[in-house]
C-alpha angles and dihedrals in degrees: 000000000000090000091054091049090050091051089049090053094046096044109031100027094040093051091042092054088053091052091049091050090056092052090051100044101030129241099295092096106121096111092045090049089049093055094045093047093047091053093045090046091054091051091049092052090055093048093049095050098036101037118011099042096043090048091050092050091048093054097042130354141289091263094054088048092052091049090051092049091052092047092049092049092047091049092059092041091055092046090051091049089052091051091048091055092047092050096040112122097179092256125124109271116236116247091223126032118226097194138027090245088064093040099056093069097284098125096172113104108248109240108137143035090253094054091044090054090048091052091050091054091049089050090051094055094041094052092041088058091046090054093063098073089044089056089046090057091047094049095047092044094046092049090053100036125006092203092053090047090053092049091052091046091056093046095046090046090056090046091052095055095074090040089056088052090050091054100043098046097067092037091057092043088050092061105268117136116253091247093053092046093052091045092054090047090054090051091053089057093054092079087072087069091053090052091049092052090051090048092053092048096046094040091054095055100075144320090267092053090048091051091049090050091054095045097043091050090046092051092049092049093047092051092050093049101041101035100034120012102044099040092047093044091056092047092048096049095034092209142072096271095099091050091052092049091047090055090048088051091052090052092047089049091053090052092048092053090050094056 
């Protein structure tokens, strides 16, 4: 039960805080989102390499861990490809994305309230799907070690704040009321709970299943950070600030694992 409550806090509350920040500071939040995501991405890298992967190796083998990492990465890749096809308008896709609304698989150029609302909805579904492997990691970790589960809950909660901002900004700009936008943002975070429940169930089957839970979640998180968050953060800010915050996040993650 504590694991489910932690996932509720990390997913729903984290995303909700992001939505509230957008209502307070307006929708010009791309650079702020970039900094938050870079920092959270750095922390996640540390946790994956210092906690999830070593735990997976301990409970199985290096080969099982590698297989899990590949599966986790492919899962996110397939989900992203699905979102790209859903959002494809037949137009040429830009090589670089200028905003997070474009980046999260909304390839249409934003030029009207209607298209902004559409992009916000696409963002909502894309991030909701991304939250599932994060919840999986939290559930498996919490089942094995409550302290590790709590650490992941805090990190994922921080990571979800800028994602909540990324969802609510285009929804508000698209004409939704602030209350409705925040409500939808909270709903997007609820998939973290579903992932956590799956993590607890799978992690309780056997040591092999627990190891696969760790490694699959780790692979998914690494793909999101290395292939999506960090490259887009650098493009959005167009300077070295995201890199600096990512390095700070890695250091903070190392300290968290040492506690």
